[in-house]
C-alpha positions in Angstrom: -61.7 20.5 -21.5 -60.7 17.3 -23.6 -59.1 14.4 -21.8 -55.0 15.1 -22.7 -55.4 18.9 -21.9 -57.0 17.5 -18.2 -54.0 15.2 -17.9 -51.4 17.9 -18.9 -53.1 20.1 -16.5 -53.0 17.7 -13.6 -49.6 16.9 -13.6 -48.0 20.3 -13.7 -50.3 21.3 -10.6 -48.9 18.4 -9.0 -45.2 19.4 -9.6 -46.4 22.9 -8.7 -47.4 21.5 -5.4 -44.4 19.5 -5.7 -42.0 22.4 -5.7 -43.6 24.8 -3.4 -41.2 25.8 -0.6 -43.0 24.9 3.1 -44.1 28.3 4.4 -43.6 29.5 7.7 -45.3 28.5 10.9 -46.4 31.3 13.5 -46.2 31.4 17.2 -47.7 33.9 19.0 -46.6 35.3 22.5 -50.4 33.7 23.3 -50.3 30.4 23.0 -46.5 29.9 24.8 -46.4 27.8 27.8 -47.0 30.3 31.2 -43.8 29.8 32.3 -42.3 30.5 29.0 -44.4 33.2 28.9 -43.6 34.9 32.5 -40.3 34.5 31.7 -40.2 36.7 28.4 -41.6 39.5 29.9 -39.0 39.4 32.8 -36.6 39.4 30.4 -35.2 36.3 30.9 -35.7 34.3 27.7 -36.2 36.8 24.6 -37.1 36.0 21.1 -38.1 38.7 17.7 -41.2 38.9 18.3 -43.3 41.0 16.2 -46.4 42.1 16.7 -46.6 39.6 19.2 -46.0 37.5 16.5 -42.6 35.2 15.4 -42.0 33.5 12.4 -40.5 29.5 13.1 -37.1 28.7 11.1 -38.0 25.0 10.1 -41.6 23.9 10.0 -42.9 20.4 8.8 -46.4 18.7 9.0 -46.9 19.4 12.9 -43.5 19.8 13.9 -42.2 24.0 13.8 -38.9 25.6 15.5 -38.3 28.9 16.7 -35.4 30.8 17.8 -35.6 31.7 21.3 -31.9 33.2 24.0 -31.9 32.2 27.4 -29.1 34.6 29.0 -27.1 34.7 26.1 -27.7 31.2 25.5 -30.0 30.8 22.0 -32.1 27.7 21.9 -35.0 26.3 19.8 -38.6 26.4 21.5 -39.7 23.4 19.1 -44.2 21.9 19.1 -45.2 19.0 17.9 -49.3 18.4 17.2 -50.4 15.7 19.3 -51.5 13.1 17.2 -54.1 10.6 17.6 -52.9 7.2 19.6 -51.2 10.7 22.3 -53.3 10.0 25.3 -53.0 10.0 29.2 -53.8 6.6 31.2 -53.8 4.9 35.0 -55.4 1.9 36.5 -57.9 3.8 38.1 -59.0 6.9 35.6 -58.5 4.5 31.9 -57.2 6.2 28.8 -58.4 9.6 27.9 -57.2 10.8 24.0 -54.8 13.9 23.9 -55.1 16.6 20.9 -52.9 20.0 21.4 -49.4 20.2 21.0 -46.2 20.0 23.1 -43.5 22.5 23.5 -40.2 21.5 23.5 -36.9 23.4 24.8 -33.5 21.8 22.6 -30.1 23.2 22.9 -28.8 24.4 19.1 -25.7 23.3 19.5 -23.8 20.4 21.1 -20.7 19.4 21.8 -20.3 15.4 21.4 -19.3 13.6 24.9 -21.5 15.6 26.8 -25.2 16.0 28.3 -27.6 18.2 27.3 -30.8 19.3 28.5 -34.8 19.0 27.2 -37.6 21.4 29.0 -40.6 19.5 27.7 -44.3 21.8 28.7 -47.4 20.2 28.8 -49.3 23.2 28.8 -51.0 23.0 25.3 -52.2 19.5 25.3 -56.0 19.3 25.1 -57.5 18.4 27.9 -54.5 18.1 29.7 -52.9 15.6 32.3 -53.8 16.6 36.3 -51.8 19.1 37.4 -50.2 16.9 40.0 -48.6 14.7 37.7 -45.2 16.2 38.6 -44.0 16.7 42.1 -43.3 20.4 41.2 -47.0 20.7 40.1 -46.4 22.5 37.4 -47.7 20.6 33.6 -43.5 20.3 32.3 -40.6 18.6 33.1 -36.6 18.8 32.6 -35.0 15.7 31.1 -31.3 15.5 31.3 -29.5 13.6 28.3 -26.3 11.7 28.5 -24.1 11.8 26.0 -25.2 7.8 24.7 -28.5 8.9 24.4 -27.9 12.3 22.1 -25.6 9.7 20.0 -28.7 7.2 19.6 -31.5 9.9 19.5 -33.2 8.6 22.3 -32.9 8.8 26.3 -34.6 6.1 28.3 -35.0 6.0 32.3 -35.9 3.0 34.4 -36.3 2.9 38.2 -37.5 -0.7 39.3 -39.3 0.1 42.3 -40.2 -2.3 45.5 -37.9 -4.5 46.6 -34.7 -3.0 44.6 -34.8 1.0 43.8 -32.5 0.7 41.0 -32.4 3.6 38.8 -31.0 2.5 35.4 -30.8 3.9 31.6 -28.9 7.2 29.8 -31.4 9.6 30.5 -32.5 11.4 34.4 -34.6 13.9 35.3 -33.4 17.8 35.9 -34.8 18.3 39.4 -36.4 15.9 41.9 -39.3 18.0 41.3 -39.6 17.0 37.6 -39.9 13.7 38.4 -43.6 12.3 37.9 -45.5 11.6 40.5 -45.6 7.8 41.0 -46.8 5.1 43.5 -44.5 4.9 46.5 -43.6 0.6 45.4 -44.2 1.1 42.0 -41.6 0.7 38.9 -41.2 3.2 36.4 -40.3 3.5 32.3 -40.1 7.0 31.0 -38.3 7.5 26.9 -37.9 10.6 25.3 -37.3 10.3 21.1 -35.7 13.4 19.6 -38.5 13.1 16.8 -36.9 15.0 13.9 -33.9 16.3 15.6 -30.0 15.4 14.7 -27.5 16.2 16.2 -24.4 14.2 15.3 -23.0 17.4 13.7 -23.2 19.0 16.7 -25.6 21.3 15.9 -29.0 21.2 15.3 -30.1 19.6 12.5 -33.8 18.3 10.9 -34.3 15.0 9.8 -38.0 14.6 8.6 -37.7 11.7 7.2 -37.5 10.3 10.4 -40.5 7.2 10.8 -40.5 7.8 14.4 -43.7 8.2 15.8 -43.7 8.6 19.6 -42.1 11.6 21.3 -42.7 10.7 24.8 -44.0 8.2 26.4 -44.3 6.5 30.5 -45.6 5.1 33.1 -45.2 3.9 36.6 -46.7 0.2 36.9 -47.5 -1.8 39.9 -46.8 -5.4 39.3 -47.5 -5.1 34.9 -50.3 -2.9 35.0 -49.5 1.0 34.6 -50.9 2.3 37.8 -51.4 6.1 38.4 -49.6 7.7 35.4 -48.8 6.9 32.1 -48.9 9.2 29.6 -48.1 8.8 25.2 -47.3 11.2 23.3 -47.5 10.6 19.8 -46.5 13.1 16.8 -45.2 11.9 13.8 -48.0 9.4 11.3 -47.0 6.6 10.8 -45.6 6.6 7.0 -47.0 4.7 4.1 -44.7 2.1 2.5 -43.5 4.3 -0.7 -45.0 1.7 -3.4 -48.7 2.3 -1.0 -48.3 6.0 -1.2 -47.7 6.5 -4.9 -50.4 3.5 -5.8 -53.2 6.1 -3.6 -51.5 9.0 -5.4 -52.4 7.3 -8.6 -55.4 6.0 -7.6 -56.4 9.9 -7.2 -55.2 11.4 -10.4 -56.9 8.3 -12.1 -60.2 9.7 -10.3 -60.1 12.8 -11.4 -59.2 11.9 -15.1 -61.7 9.7 -15.6 -64.7 11.8 -14.2 -63.4 14.7 -16.9 -63.2 12.2 -19.9 -66.6 10.3 -18.8 -67.9 14.0 -18.7 -66.4 14.9 -22.2 -67.9 11.9 -23.8 -71.6 12.1 -22.1 
């Protein structure tokens, strides 16, 4: 193959790859969080599984969204891959890297000026978080975001600990059982970012240019050090600057062309 023909082939393949639509992801019943699988079996939630599989209605990298229904109200069940940087950590147990995925139950519709609830399921993290991380002794939690949190695209919860015990922020836990198990005198911080999710038009839309990397971070602290509880879930790789990304792609194509040119002149 000649040098110029190789250039044309590489360019055509690159253009075809860019133009290809993203293929739908598939969720299987066996992959559901345990509590959702139980609700699906009982009829409390429903979805159009065919032969035990459900097609996503949106997918991007390690992100996928699936349509479910709970009591006549539709919602999106979203999966995020836990990427490098995800970890469980404590003062006593060190830091444990996490892989696998996190499930997020998110509303499909949102009425401005109202609160919104998001259910987070940590069953599928690998190797997982301790079973007593939350007061419910379940690997899941439910967060309620205030209207300003929905407008900002993230919620924050802070608890000052001893001696004031003051709660602040624009996010809270749906029930006491959803709260993390923390030391009695510890302060606590949690932040939940709606990575890729956009409710500005009153419905769930997706922004895959979202540069935020972390879905959830939370920890308790005695003085300033993390104490009994620390969790960080990274779901979006740090993007390369556009110029650097183009430069890297150009270097890759140049390498292919140079290899072919060297063969043709040998």
